[in-house]
Predicted model as a PDB file, atoms N, CA, C, CB and O in Angstrom, pLDDT in the B-factor column:
MODEL        1                                                                  
ATOM      1  N   MET A   1     153.011 219.854 155.317  1.00 43.00           N  
ATOM      2  CA  MET A   1     153.483 219.806 156.663  1.00 43.00           C  
ATOM      3  C   MET A   1     152.523 220.704 157.504  1.00 43.00           C  
ATOM      4  CB  MET A   1     154.997 220.278 156.752  1.00 43.00           C  
ATOM      5  O   MET A   1     152.106 221.798 157.124  1.00 43.00           O  
ATOM      6  N   THR A   2     152.236 220.130 158.651  1.00 48.00           N  
ATOM      7  CA  THR A   2     151.276 220.915 159.584  1.00 48.00           C  
ATOM      8  C   THR A   2     152.024 221.398 160.799  1.00 48.00           C  
ATOM      9  CB  THR A   2     150.032 220.013 160.069  1.00 48.00           C  
ATOM     10  O   THR A   2     152.797 220.670 161.422  1.00 48.00           O  
ATOM     11  N   PHE A   3     151.752 222.725 161.134  1.00 52.00           N  
ATOM     12  CA  PHE A   3     152.457 223.268 162.228  1.00 52.00           C  
ATOM     13  C   PHE A   3     151.472 223.564 163.353  1.00 52.00           C  
ATOM     14  CB  PHE A   3     153.223 224.507 161.809  1.00 52.00           C  
ATOM     15  O   PHE A   3     150.311 223.883 163.094  1.00 52.00           O  
ATOM     16  N   LYS A   4     151.913 223.463 164.561  1.00 55.00           N  
ATOM     17  CA  LYS A   4     151.153 223.664 165.744  1.00 55.00           C  
ATOM     18  C   LYS A   4     150.684 225.187 165.652  1.00 55.00           C  
ATOM     19  CB  LYS A   4     152.036 223.319 167.086  1.00 55.00           C  
ATOM     20  O   LYS A   4     151.424 226.141 165.413  1.00 55.00           O  
ATOM     21  N   TYR A   5     149.379 225.226 165.876  1.00 63.00           N  
ATOM     22  CA  TYR A   5     148.677 226.627 165.745  1.00 63.00           C  
ATOM     23  C   TYR A   5     148.872 227.210 164.385  1.00 63.00           C  
ATOM     24  CB  TYR A   5     149.239 227.678 166.804  1.00 63.00           C  
ATOM     25  O   TYR A   5     148.822 228.436 164.284  1.00 63.00           O  
ATOM     26  N   HIS A   6     149.093 226.467 163.310  1.00 80.00           N  
ATOM     27  CA  HIS A   6     149.051 226.871 162.021  1.00 80.00           C  
ATOM     28  C   HIS A   6     150.081 227.990 161.675  1.00 80.00           C  
ATOM     29  CB  HIS A   6     147.713 227.278 161.746  1.00 80.00           C  
ATOM     30  O   HIS A   6     149.817 228.905 160.895  1.00 80.00           O  
ATOM     31  N   ASP A   7     151.270 227.846 162.313  1.00 89.00           N  
ATOM     32  CA  ASP A   7     152.280 228.750 161.943  1.00 89.00           C  
ATOM     33  C   ASP A   7     153.623 228.064 162.108  1.00 89.00           C  
ATOM     34  CB  ASP A   7     152.190 230.021 162.754  1.00 89.00           C  
ATOM     35  O   ASP A   7     153.710 227.000 162.721  1.00 89.00           O  
ATOM     36  N   SER A   8     154.687 228.678 161.554  1.00 90.00           N  
ATOM     37  CA  SER A   8     156.007 228.054 161.406  1.00 90.00           C  
ATOM     38  C   SER A   8     156.731 228.170 162.693  1.00 90.00           C  
ATOM     39  CB  SER A   8     156.824 228.690 160.273  1.00 90.00           C  
ATOM     40  O   SER A   8     156.620 229.174 163.397  1.00 90.00           O  
ATOM     41  N   PRO A   9     157.519 227.090 163.030  1.00 92.00           N  
ATOM     42  CA  PRO A   9     158.396 227.144 164.232  1.00 92.00           C  
ATOM     43  C   PRO A   9     159.277 228.315 164.151  1.00 92.00           C  
ATOM     44  CB  PRO A   9     159.240 225.883 164.387  1.00 92.00           C  
ATOM     45  O   PRO A   9     159.550 228.933 165.180  1.00 92.00           O  
ATOM     46  N   LEU A  10     159.751 228.675 162.988  1.00 95.00           N  
ATOM     47  CA  LEU A  10     160.619 229.867 162.883  1.00 95.00           C  
ATOM     48  C   LEU A  10     159.950 231.122 163.393  1.00 95.00           C  
ATOM     49  CB  LEU A  10     161.044 230.083 161.448  1.00 95.00           C  
ATOM     50  O   LEU A  10     160.579 231.954 164.047  1.00 95.00           O  
ATOM     51  N   TYR A  11     158.707 231.252 163.099  1.00 95.00           N  
ATOM     52  CA  TYR A  11     157.904 232.395 163.663  1.00 95.00           C  
ATOM     53  C   TYR A  11     157.857 232.445 165.080  1.00 95.00           C  
ATOM     54  CB  TYR A  11     156.546 232.370 163.209  1.00 95.00           C  
ATOM     55  O   TYR A  11     158.090 233.493 165.682  1.00 95.00           O  
ATOM     56  N   PHE A  12     157.539 231.262 165.721  1.00 95.00           N  
ATOM     57  CA  PHE A  12     157.471 231.113 167.087  1.00 95.00           C  
ATOM     58  C   PHE A  12     158.749 231.580 167.887  1.00 95.00           C  
ATOM     59  CB  PHE A  12     157.183 229.728 167.339  1.00 95.00           C  
ATOM     60  O   PHE A  12     158.728 232.336 168.859  1.00 95.00           O  
ATOM     61  N   ARG A  13     159.782 231.045 167.359  1.00 97.00           N  
ATOM     62  CA  ARG A  13     161.220 231.327 167.870  1.00 97.00           C  
ATOM     63  C   ARG A  13     161.506 232.865 167.763  1.00 97.00           C  
ATOM     64  CB  ARG A  13     162.358 230.480 166.977  1.00 97.00           C  
ATOM     65  O   ARG A  13     162.051 233.467 168.688  1.00 97.00           O  
ATOM     66  N   ALA A  14     161.119 233.479 166.597  1.00 98.00           N  
ATOM     67  CA  ALA A  14     161.425 234.952 166.475  1.00 98.00           C  
ATOM     68  C   ALA A  14     160.433 235.737 167.355  1.00 98.00           C  
ATOM     69  CB  ALA A  14     161.323 235.451 164.937  1.00 98.00           C  
ATOM     70  O   ALA A  14     160.824 236.754 167.927  1.00 98.00           O  
ATOM     71  N   ALA A  15     159.254 235.335 167.477  1.00 97.00           N  
ATOM     72  CA  ALA A  15     158.215 236.126 168.294  1.00 97.00           C  
ATOM     73  C   ALA A  15     158.756 235.901 169.821  1.00 97.00           C  
ATOM     74  CB  ALA A  15     156.522 235.515 168.045  1.00 97.00           C  
ATOM     75  O   ALA A  15     158.716 236.848 170.607  1.00 97.00           O  
ATOM     76  N   ARG A  16     159.229 234.707 170.197  1.00 97.00           N  
ATOM     77  CA  ARG A  16     159.628 234.546 171.645  1.00 97.00           C  
ATOM     78  C   ARG A  16     160.859 235.421 171.910  1.00 97.00           C  
ATOM     79  CB  ARG A  16     159.954 233.003 172.005  1.00 97.00           C  
ATOM     80  O   ARG A  16     160.929 236.097 172.936  1.00 97.00           O  
ATOM     81  N   ASP A  17     161.814 235.410 171.000  1.00 98.00           N  
ATOM     82  CA  ASP A  17     162.995 236.391 171.091  1.00 98.00           C  
ATOM     83  C   ASP A  17     162.528 237.856 171.182  1.00 98.00           C  
ATOM     84  CB  ASP A  17     163.944 236.243 169.818  1.00 98.00           C  
ATOM     85  O   ASP A  17     162.997 238.611 172.034  1.00 98.00           O  
ATOM     86  N   ALA A  18     161.603 238.244 170.295  1.00 98.00           N  
ATOM     87  CA  ALA A  18     161.223 239.676 170.278  1.00 98.00           C  
ATOM     88  C   ALA A  18     160.625 240.021 171.536  1.00 98.00           C  
ATOM     89  CB  ALA A  18     160.277 240.020 169.164  1.00 98.00           C  
ATOM     90  O   ALA A  18     160.950 241.085 172.062  1.00 98.00           O  
ATOM     91  N   ALA A  19     159.720 239.195 172.136  1.00 98.00           N  
ATOM     92  CA  ALA A  19     159.008 239.523 173.413  1.00 98.00           C  
ATOM     93  C   ALA A  19     160.137 239.509 174.513  1.00 98.00           C  
ATOM     94  CB  ALA A  19     157.772 238.419 173.754  1.00 98.00           C  
ATOM     95  O   ALA A  19     160.064 240.329 175.428  1.00 98.00           O  
ATOM     96  N   GLN A  20     161.119 238.661 174.461  1.00 98.00           N  
ATOM     97  CA  GLN A  20     162.132 238.755 175.597  1.00 98.00           C  
ATOM     98  C   GLN A  20     162.894 240.105 175.458  1.00 98.00           C  
ATOM     99  CB  GLN A  20     163.197 237.492 175.562  1.00 98.00           C  
ATOM    100  O   GLN A  20     163.097 240.804 176.450  1.00 98.00           O  
ATOM    101  N   ILE A  21     163.291 240.443 174.277  1.00 98.00           N  
ATOM    102  CA  ILE A  21     164.042 241.711 173.977  1.00 98.00           C  
ATOM    103  C   ILE A  21     163.189 242.847 174.389  1.00 98.00           C  
ATOM    104  CB  ILE A  21     164.427 241.848 172.458  1.00 98.00           C  
ATOM    105  O   ILE A  21     163.736 243.811 174.925  1.00 98.00           O  
ATOM    106  N   GLU A  22     161.938 242.843 174.203  1.00 97.00           N  
ATOM    107  CA  GLU A  22     160.951 243.885 174.520  1.00 97.00           C  
ATOM    108  C   GLU A  22     160.943 244.086 176.033  1.00 97.00           C  
ATOM    109  CB  GLU A  22     159.512 243.499 173.992  1.00 97.00           C  
ATOM    110  O   GLU A  22     161.004 245.181 176.592  1.00 97.00           O  
ATOM    111  N   ARG A  23     160.859 242.848 176.652  1.00 97.00           N  
ATOM    112  CA  ARG A  23     160.833 242.924 178.205  1.00 97.00           C  
ATOM    113  C   ARG A  23     162.081 243.486 178.741  1.00 97.00           C  
ATOM    114  CB  ARG A  23     160.628 241.527 178.862  1.00 97.00           C  
ATOM    115  O   ARG A  23     162.053 244.096 179.810  1.00 97.00           O  
ATOM    116  N   GLU A  24     163.138 243.335 178.104  1.00 96.00           N  
ATOM    117  CA  GLU A  24     164.502 243.896 178.544  1.00 96.00           C  
ATOM    118  C   GLU A  24     164.598 245.469 178.271  1.00 96.00           C  
ATOM    119  CB  GLU A  24     165.718 243.122 177.721  1.00 96.00           C  
ATOM    120  O   GLU A  24     165.486 246.164 178.764  1.00 96.00           O  
ATOM    121  N   GLY A  25     163.626 245.941 177.463  1.00 94.00           N  
ATOM    122  CA  GLY A  25     163.550 247.387 177.151  1.00 94.00           C  
ATOM    123  C   GLY A  25     164.369 247.870 175.995  1.00 94.00           C  
ATOM    124  O   GLY A  25     164.600 249.066 175.818  1.00 94.00           O  
ATOM    125  N   ASP A  26     164.810 246.903 175.204  1.00 96.00           N  
ATOM    126  CA  ASP A  26     165.585 247.327 174.014  1.00 96.00           C  
ATOM    127  C   ASP A  26     164.542 247.458 172.856  1.00 96.00           C  
ATOM    128  CB  ASP A  26     166.786 246.251 173.646  1.00 96.00           C  
ATOM    129  O   ASP A  26     164.444 246.546 172.035  1.00 96.00           O  
ATOM    130  N   TYR A  27     163.789 248.536 172.779  1.00 96.00           N  
ATOM    131  CA  TYR A  27     162.610 248.695 171.953  1.00 96.00           C  
ATOM    132  C   TYR A  27     163.132 248.721 170.491  1.00 96.00           C  
ATOM    133  CB  TYR A  27     161.781 250.026 172.341  1.00 96.00           C  
ATOM    134  O   TYR A  27     162.470 248.164 169.615  1.00 96.00           O  
ATOM    135  N   GLN A  28     164.223 249.309 170.219  1.00 97.00           N  
ATOM    136  CA  GLN A  28     164.573 249.484 168.834  1.00 97.00           C  
ATOM    137  C   GLN A  28     164.932 248.117 168.205  1.00 97.00           C  
ATOM    138  CB  GLN A  28     165.745 250.483 168.703  1.00 97.00           C  
ATOM    139  O   GLN A  28     164.566 247.856 167.059  1.00 97.00           O  
ATOM    140  N   ARG A  29     165.592 247.312 168.890  1.00 98.00           N  
ATOM    141  CA  ARG A  29     165.967 245.845 168.490  1.00 98.00           C  
ATOM    142  C   ARG A  29     164.605 245.071 168.477  1.00 98.00           C  
ATOM    143  CB  ARG A  29     167.087 245.109 169.605  1.00 98.00           C  
ATOM    144  O   ARG A  29     164.256 244.404 167.504  1.00 98.00           O  
ATOM    145  N   ALA A  30     163.903 245.193 169.545  1.00 98.00           N  
ATOM    146  CA  ALA A  30     162.529 244.415 169.578  1.00 98.00           C  
ATOM    147  C   ALA A  30     161.698 244.636 168.337  1.00 98.00           C  
ATOM    148  CB  ALA A  30     161.639 244.864 170.822  1.00 98.00           C  
ATOM    149  O   ALA A  30     161.134 243.711 167.754  1.00 98.00           O  
ATOM    150  N   ALA A  31     161.646 245.883 167.961  1.00 98.00           N  
ATOM    151  CA  ALA A  31     160.815 246.275 166.783  1.00 98.00           C  
ATOM    152  C   ALA A  31     161.253 245.444 165.522  1.00 98.00           C  
ATOM    153  CB  ALA A  31     160.964 247.858 166.493  1.00 98.00           C  
ATOM    154  O   ALA A  31     160.449 244.869 164.788  1.00 98.00           O  
ATOM    155  N   LYS A  32     162.669 245.446 165.346  1.00 98.00           N  
ATOM    156  CA  LYS A  32     163.288 244.752 164.257  1.00 98.00           C  
ATOM    157  C   LYS A  32     162.954 243.318 164.370  1.00 98.00           C  
ATOM    158  CB  LYS A  32     164.777 244.961 164.229  1.00 98.00           C  
ATOM    159  O   LYS A  32     162.648 242.695 163.353  1.00 98.00           O  
ATOM    160  N   VAL A  33     162.986 242.751 165.512  1.00 98.00           N  
ATOM    161  CA  VAL A  33     162.775 241.296 165.706  1.00 98.00           C  
ATOM    162  C   VAL A  33     161.322 240.939 165.445  1.00 98.00           C  
ATOM    163  CB  VAL A  33     163.179 240.860 167.146  1.00 98.00           C  
ATOM    164  O   VAL A  33     161.006 239.855 164.955  1.00 98.00           O  
ATOM    165  N   TRP A  34     160.427 241.897 165.789  1.00 98.00           N  
ATOM    166  CA  TRP A  34     158.963 241.590 165.550  1.00 98.00           C  
ATOM    167  C   TRP A  34     158.725 241.650 164.014  1.00 98.00           C  
ATOM    168  CB  TRP A  34     157.976 242.661 166.340  1.00 98.00           C  
ATOM    169  O   TRP A  34     157.930 240.859 163.506  1.00 98.00           O  
ATOM    170  N   ILE A  35     159.385 242.559 163.264  1.00 98.00           N  
ATOM    171  CA  ILE A  35     159.221 242.524 161.879  1.00 98.00           C  
ATOM    172  C   ILE A  35     159.756 241.286 161.245  1.00 98.00           C  
ATOM    173  CB  ILE A  35     159.827 243.667 161.307  1.00 98.00           C  
ATOM    174  O   ILE A  35     159.200 240.797 160.261  1.00 98.00           O  
ATOM    175  N   LYS A  36     160.871 240.744 161.809  1.00 98.00           N  
ATOM    176  CA  LYS A  36     161.321 239.420 161.379  1.00 98.00           C  
ATOM    177  C   LYS A  36     160.264 238.314 161.591  1.00 98.00           C  
ATOM    178  CB  LYS A  36     162.589 239.058 162.125  1.00 98.00           C  
ATOM    179  O   LYS A  36     159.972 237.553 160.669  1.00 98.00           O  
ATOM    180  N   ALA A  37     159.724 238.234 162.749  1.00 98.00           N  
ATOM    181  CA  ALA A  37     158.724 237.376 163.025  1.00 98.00           C  
ATOM    182  C   ALA A  37     157.442 237.508 162.126  1.00 98.00           C  
ATOM    183  CB  ALA A  37     158.422 237.547 164.385  1.00 98.00           C  
ATOM    184  O   ALA A  37     156.804 236.509 161.793  1.00 98.00           O  
ATOM    185  N   LEU A  38     157.085 238.807 161.741  1.00 97.00           N  
ATOM    186  CA  LEU A  38     156.015 239.029 160.855  1.00 97.00           C  
ATOM    187  C   LEU A  38     156.337 238.366 159.530  1.00 97.00           C  
ATOM    188  CB  LEU A  38     155.746 240.507 160.696  1.00 97.00           C  
ATOM    189  O   LEU A  38     155.464 237.756 158.912  1.00 97.00           O  
ATOM    190  N   ARG A  39     157.582 238.479 159.087  1.00 97.00           N  
ATOM    191  CA  ARG A  39     157.873 237.986 157.735  1.00 97.00           C  
ATOM    192  C   ARG A  39     157.828 236.405 157.752  1.00 97.00           C  
ATOM    193  CB  ARG A  39     159.313 238.528 157.239  1.00 97.00           C  
ATOM    194  O   ARG A  39     157.523 235.787 156.732  1.00 97.00           O  
ATOM    195  N   LEU A  40     158.132 235.782 158.911  1.00 97.00           N  
ATOM    196  CA  LEU A  40     158.159 234.294 159.070  1.00 97.00           C  
ATOM    197  C   LEU A  40     156.883 233.769 159.296  1.00 97.00           C  
ATOM    198  CB  LEU A  40     159.011 233.854 160.152  1.00 97.00           C  
ATOM    199  O   LEU A  40     156.699 232.559 159.166  1.00 97.00           O  
ATOM    200  N   SER A  41     155.893 234.599 159.648  1.00 96.00           N  
ATOM    201  CA  SER A  41     154.590 234.011 159.925  1.00 96.00           C  
ATOM    202  C   SER A  41     153.801 233.708 158.803  1.00 96.00           C  
ATOM    203  CB  SER A  41     153.844 234.822 160.729  1.00 96.00           C  
ATOM    204  O   SER A  41     153.947 234.372 157.778  1.00 96.00           O  
ATOM    205  N   ARG A  42     152.887 232.682 158.867  1.00 93.00           N  
ATOM    206  CA  ARG A  42     152.015 232.308 157.844  1.00 93.00           C  
ATOM    207  C   ARG A  42     150.646 232.576 158.213  1.00 93.00           C  
ATOM    208  CB  ARG A  42     152.181 230.947 157.498  1.00 93.00           C  
ATOM    209  O   ARG A  42     149.779 232.237 157.407  1.00 93.00           O  
ATOM    210  N   SER A  43     150.279 233.167 159.372  1.00 92.00           N  
ATOM    211  CA  SER A  43     149.096 233.439 159.863  1.00 92.00           C  
ATOM    212  C   SER A  43     148.758 234.885 159.851  1.00 92.00           C  
ATOM    213  CB  SER A  43     149.023 232.918 161.092  1.00 92.00           C  
ATOM    214  O   SER A  43     149.520 235.693 160.382  1.00 92.00           O  
ATOM    215  N   ALA A  44     147.630 235.264 159.258  1.00 92.00           N  
ATOM    216  CA  ALA A  44     147.318 236.768 159.226  1.00 92.00           C  
ATOM    217  C   ALA A  44     147.070 237.349 160.575  1.00 92.00           C  
ATOM    218  CB  ALA A  44     146.082 237.058 158.365  1.00 92.00           C  
ATOM    219  O   ALA A  44     147.366 238.519 160.816  1.00 92.00           O  
ATOM    220  N   ASP A  45     146.513 236.530 161.494  1.00 93.00           N  
ATOM    221  CA  ASP A  45     146.457 237.098 162.901  1.00 93.00           C  
ATOM    222  C   ASP A  45     147.747 237.340 163.528  1.00 93.00           C  
ATOM    223  CB  ASP A  45     145.718 236.211 163.796  1.00 93.00           C  
ATOM    224  O   ASP A  45     147.946 238.348 164.206  1.00 93.00           O  
ATOM    225  N   ASN A  46     148.627 236.449 163.325  1.00 95.00           N  
ATOM    226  CA  ASN A  46     149.990 236.547 163.913  1.00 95.00           C  
ATOM    227  C   ASN A  46     150.826 237.750 163.187  1.00 95.00           C  
ATOM    228  CB  ASN A  46     150.765 235.088 163.730  1.00 95.00           C  
ATOM    229  O   ASN A  46     151.599 238.464 163.827  1.00 95.00           O  
ATOM    230  N   GLN A  47     150.620 237.886 161.940  1.00 96.00           N  
ATOM    231  CA  GLN A  47     151.231 239.036 161.207  1.00 96.00           C  
ATOM    232  C   GLN A  47     150.763 240.411 161.761  1.00 96.00           C  
ATOM    233  CB  GLN A  47     150.872 238.943 159.688  1.00 96.00           C  
ATOM    234  O   GLN A  47     151.536 241.356 161.923  1.00 96.00           O  
ATOM    235  N   LEU A  48     149.466 240.443 162.029  1.00 97.00           N  
ATOM    236  CA  LEU A  48     148.828 241.690 162.571  1.00 97.00           C  
ATOM    237  C   LEU A  48     149.435 241.862 163.932  1.00 97.00           C  
ATOM    238  CB  LEU A  48     147.202 241.608 162.647  1.00 97.00           C  
ATOM    239  O   LEU A  48     149.840 242.980 164.251  1.00 97.00           O  
ATOM    240  N   TRP A  49     149.527 240.889 164.732  1.00 97.00           N  
ATOM    241  CA  TRP A  49     150.043 241.005 166.146  1.00 97.00           C  
ATOM    242  C   TRP A  49     151.483 241.460 166.076  1.00 97.00           C  
ATOM    243  CB  TRP A  49     149.938 239.618 166.947  1.00 97.00           C  
ATOM    244  O   TRP A  49     151.872 242.347 166.836  1.00 97.00           O  
ATOM    245  N   CYS A  50     152.316 240.873 165.169  1.00 98.00           N  
ATOM    246  CA  CYS A  50     153.687 241.308 165.073  1.00 98.00           C  
ATOM    247  C   CYS A  50     153.785 242.946 164.558  1.00 98.00           C  
ATOM    248  CB  CYS A  50     154.451 240.264 164.012  1.00 98.00           C  
ATOM    249  O   CYS A  50     154.608 243.738 165.018  1.00 98.00           O  
ATOM    250  N   GLU A  51     152.913 243.233 163.657  1.00 98.00           N  
ATOM    251  CA  GLU A  51     152.983 244.609 163.231  1.00 98.00           C  
ATOM    252  C   GLU A  51     152.599 245.526 164.372  1.00 98.00           C  
ATOM    253  CB  GLU A  51     152.088 244.845 162.027  1.00 98.00           C  
ATOM    254  O   GLU A  51     153.285 246.522 164.602  1.00 98.00           O  
ATOM    255  N   ARG A  52     151.551 245.239 165.083  1.00 98.00           N  
ATOM    256  CA  ARG A  52     151.215 246.095 166.213  1.00 98.00           C  
ATOM    257  C   ARG A  52     152.276 246.085 167.282  1.00 98.00           C  
ATOM    258  CB  ARG A  52     149.909 245.679 166.804  1.00 98.00           C  
ATOM    259  O   ARG A  52     152.457 247.131 167.906  1.00 98.00           O  
ATOM    260  N   ARG A  53     152.988 245.034 167.558  1.00 98.00           N  
ATOM    261  CA  ARG A  53     154.009 244.941 168.642  1.00 98.00           C  
ATOM    262  C   ARG A  53     155.124 245.834 168.137  1.00 98.00           C  
ATOM    263  CB  ARG A  53     154.524 243.401 168.940  1.00 98.00           C  
ATOM    264  O   ARG A  53     155.606 246.670 168.901  1.00 98.00           O  
ATOM    265  N   SER A  54     155.555 245.708 166.913  1.00 98.00           N  
ATOM    266  CA  SER A  54     156.606 246.521 166.340  1.00 98.00           C  
ATOM    267  C   SER A  54     156.268 248.051 166.439  1.00 98.00           C  
ATOM    268  CB  SER A  54     156.829 246.103 164.864  1.00 98.00           C  
ATOM    269  O   SER A  54     157.116 248.856 166.826  1.00 98.00           O  
ATOM    270  N   ASP A  55     155.045 248.410 166.088  1.00 97.00           N  
ATOM    271  CA  ASP A  55     154.590 249.872 166.135  1.00 97.00           C  
ATOM    272  C   ASP A  55     154.614 250.195 167.679  1.00 97.00           C  
ATOM    273  CB  ASP A  55     153.011 250.117 165.432  1.00 97.00           C  
ATOM    274  O   ASP A  55     155.033 251.291 168.052  1.00 97.00           O  
ATOM    275  N   PHE A  56     154.213 249.344 168.490  1.00 97.00           N  
ATOM    276  CA  PHE A  56     154.314 249.725 170.025  1.00 97.00           C  
ATOM    277  C   PHE A  56     155.691 249.998 170.440  1.00 97.00           C  
ATOM    278  CB  PHE A  56     153.779 248.586 170.963  1.00 97.00           C  
ATOM    279  O   PHE A  56     155.960 250.968 171.149  1.00 97.00           O  
ATOM    280  N   CYS A  57     156.613 249.129 169.996  1.00 97.00           N  
ATOM    281  CA  CYS A  57     158.050 249.244 170.391  1.00 97.00           C  
ATOM    282  C   CYS A  57     158.574 250.562 169.893  1.00 97.00           C  
ATOM    283  CB  CYS A  57     158.919 248.059 169.816  1.00 97.00           C  
ATOM    284  O   CYS A  57     159.255 251.276 170.628  1.00 97.00           O  
ATOM    285  N   LEU A  58     158.272 250.901 168.655  1.00 96.00           N  
ATOM    286  CA  LEU A  58     158.671 252.165 168.052  1.00 96.00           C  
ATOM    287  C   LEU A  58     158.233 253.312 168.746  1.00 96.00           C  
ATOM    288  CB  LEU A  58     158.219 252.269 166.745  1.00 96.00           C  
ATOM    289  O   LEU A  58     158.966 254.295 168.854  1.00 96.00           O  
ATOM    290  N   SER A  59     156.992 253.262 169.272  1.00 96.00           N  
ATOM    291  CA  SER A  59     156.321 254.392 169.951  1.00 96.00           C  
ATOM    292  C   SER A  59     156.937 254.520 171.356  1.00 96.00           C  
ATOM    293  CB  SER A  59     154.731 254.171 170.032  1.00 96.00           C  
ATOM    294  O   SER A  59     156.830 255.582 171.970  1.00 96.00           O  
ATOM    295  N   GLN A  60     157.567 253.479 171.869  1.00 96.00           N  
ATOM    296  CA  GLN A  60     158.117 253.482 173.267  1.00 96.00           C  
ATOM    297  C   GLN A  60     159.471 254.127 173.204  1.00 96.00           C  
ATOM    298  CB  GLN A  60     158.223 252.012 173.891  1.00 96.00           C  
ATOM    299  O   GLN A  60     159.884 254.606 174.259  1.00 96.00           O  
ATOM    300  N   ILE A  61     160.234 254.217 172.126  1.00 93.00           N  
ATOM    301  CA  ILE A  61     161.557 254.780 171.954  1.00 93.00           C  
ATOM    302  C   ILE A  61     161.624 256.256 172.419  1.00 93.00           C  
ATOM    303  CB  ILE A  61     161.973 254.667 170.490  1.00 93.00           C  
ATOM    304  O   ILE A  61     162.482 256.611 173.227  1.00 93.00           O  
ATOM    305  N   PRO A  62     160.717 257.106 171.906  1.00 91.00           N  
ATOM    306  CA  PRO A  62     160.765 258.566 172.413  1.00 91.00           C  
ATOM    307  C   PRO A  62     160.275 258.627 173.822  1.00 91.00           C  
ATOM    308  CB  PRO A  62     159.876 259.547 171.520  1.00 91.00           C  
ATOM    309  O   PRO A  62     160.723 259.507 174.556  1.00 91.00           O  
ATOM    310  N   ARG A  63     159.410 257.784 174.259  1.00 89.00           N  
ATOM    311  CA  ARG A  63     158.941 257.897 175.648  1.00 89.00           C  
ATOM    312  C   ARG A  63     160.119 257.544 176.643  1.00 89.00           C  
ATOM    313  CB  ARG A  63     157.686 256.927 175.881  1.00 89.00           C  
ATOM    314  O   ARG A  63     160.344 258.197 177.662  1.00 89.00           O  
ATOM    315  N   GLU A  64     160.789 256.525 176.267  1.00 86.00           N  
ATOM    316  CA  GLU A  64     161.953 256.172 177.043  1.00 86.00           C  
ATOM    317  C   GLU A  64     163.063 257.254 177.152  1.00 86.00           C  
ATOM    318  CB  GLU A  64     162.525 254.958 176.464  1.00 86.00           C  
ATOM    319  O   GLU A  64     163.650 257.510 178.203  1.00 86.00           O  
ATOM    320  N   LYS A  65     163.285 257.841 176.000  1.00 84.00           N  
ATOM    321  CA  LYS A  65     164.295 259.048 175.909  1.00 84.00           C  
ATOM    322  C   LYS A  65     163.776 260.165 176.816  1.00 84.00           C  
ATOM    323  CB  LYS A  65     164.451 259.636 174.345  1.00 84.00           C  
ATOM    324  O   LYS A  65     164.566 260.776 177.536  1.00 84.00           O  
ATOM    325  N   LEU A  66     162.519 260.438 176.801  1.00 84.00           N  
ATOM    326  CA  LEU A  66     161.859 261.498 177.646  1.00 84.00           C  
ATOM    327  C   LEU A  66     162.133 261.126 179.102  1.00 84.00           C  
ATOM    328  CB  LEU A  66     160.254 261.607 177.366  1.00 84.00           C  
ATOM    329  O   LEU A  66     162.662 261.915 179.885  1.00 84.00           O  
ATOM    330  N   LYS A  67     161.762 259.926 179.421  1.00 82.00           N  
ATOM    331  CA  LYS A  67     161.917 259.454 180.853  1.00 82.00           C  
ATOM    332  C   LYS A  67     163.314 259.665 181.357  1.00 82.00           C  
ATOM    333  CB  LYS A  67     161.564 257.952 180.989  1.00 82.00           C  
ATOM    334  O   LYS A  67     163.515 260.140 182.475  1.00 82.00           O  
ATOM    335  N   GLU A  68     164.397 259.275 180.445  1.00 81.00           N  
ATOM    336  CA  GLU A  68     165.688 259.409 180.776  1.00 81.00           C  
ATOM    337  C   GLU A  68     166.086 260.809 180.988  1.00 81.00           C  
ATOM    338  CB  GLU A  68     166.460 258.811 179.827  1.00 81.00           C  
ATOM    339  O   GLU A  68     166.880 261.097 181.883  1.00 81.00           O  
ATOM    340  N   ALA A  69     165.546 261.735 180.170  1.00 81.00           N  
ATOM    341  CA  ALA A  69     165.899 263.226 180.281  1.00 81.00           C  
ATOM    342  C   ALA A  69     165.299 263.758 181.598  1.00 81.00           C  
ATOM    343  CB  ALA A  69     165.315 264.095 179.001  1.00 81.00           C  
ATOM    344  O   ALA A  69     165.949 264.546 182.284  1.00 81.00           O  
ATOM    345  N   ILE A  70     164.094 263.350 181.955  1.00 84.00           N  
ATOM    346  CA  ILE A  70     163.541 263.763 183.226  1.00 84.00           C  
ATOM    347  C   ILE A  70     164.399 263.263 184.324  1.00 84.00           C  
ATOM    348  CB  ILE A  70     162.128 263.278 183.399  1.00 84.00           C  
ATOM    349  O   ILE A  70     164.790 264.025 185.208  1.00 84.00           O  
ATOM    350  N   ALA A  71     164.694 262.041 184.297  1.00 82.00           N  
ATOM    351  CA  ALA A  71     165.500 261.432 185.447  1.00 82.00           C  
ATOM    352  C   ALA A  71     166.860 262.130 185.572  1.00 82.00           C  
ATOM    353  CB  ALA A  71     165.735 259.855 185.222  1.00 82.00           C  
ATOM    354  O   ALA A  71     167.386 262.300 186.671  1.00 82.00           O  
ATOM    355  N   ASP A  72     167.431 262.541 184.391  1.00 80.00           N  
ATOM    356  CA  ASP A  72     168.729 263.252 184.500  1.00 80.00           C  
ATOM    357  C   ASP A  72     168.587 264.767 184.750  1.00 80.00           C  
ATOM    358  CB  ASP A  72     169.536 263.035 183.222  1.00 80.00           C  
ATOM    359  O   ASP A  72     169.591 265.470 184.861  1.00 80.00           O  
ATOM    360  N   GLY A  73     167.344 265.269 184.838  1.00 77.00           N  
ATOM    361  CA  GLY A  73     167.044 266.661 185.108  1.00 77.00           C  
ATOM    362  C   GLY A  73     167.208 267.573 184.018  1.00 77.00           C  
ATOM    363  O   GLY A  73     167.384 268.775 184.214  1.00 77.00           O  
ATOM    364  N   LEU A  74     167.153 267.002 182.747  1.00 72.00           N  
ATOM    365  CA  LEU A  74     167.504 267.762 181.571  1.00 72.00           C  
ATOM    366  C   LEU A  74     166.167 268.354 180.913  1.00 72.00           C  
ATOM    367  CB  LEU A  74     168.311 266.822 180.547  1.00 72.00           C  
ATOM    368  O   LEU A  74     166.185 269.155 179.978  1.00 72.00           O  
ATOM    369  N   HIS A  75     165.014 267.861 181.516  1.00 64.00           N  
ATOM    370  CA  HIS A  75     163.678 268.329 180.967  1.00 64.00           C  
ATOM    371  C   HIS A  75     163.039 269.045 182.126  1.00 64.00           C  
ATOM    372  CB  HIS A  75     162.720 267.102 180.411  1.00 64.00           C  
ATOM    373  O   HIS A  75     162.985 268.615 183.278  1.00 64.00           O  
ATOM    374  N   PRO A  76     162.511 270.310 181.638  1.00 61.00           N  
ATOM    375  CA  PRO A  76     161.856 271.096 182.655  1.00 61.00           C  
ATOM    376  C   PRO A  76     160.495 270.526 183.276  1.00 61.00           C  
ATOM    377  CB  PRO A  76     161.598 272.420 182.055  1.00 61.00           C  
ATOM    378  O   PRO A  76     159.900 271.162 184.146  1.00 61.00           O  
TER     379      PRO A  76                                                      
ENDMDL                                                                          
END                                                                             
């Protein structure tokens, strides 16, 4: 069976969902869905992309918490 762009439709669905969740700012959940997409991917390039997006999302979590603390006046 041949897939468009040499990857599984399940990968593309998971990656689309992860990107939408990331745009909504739910970085914890987006990181998990990127990992799901990584597992579903058959392409080394897409797997690397998913890994990097997941890492990015995980790095955003403390930044978002800091931004919230500053906005709430809890950080000097």
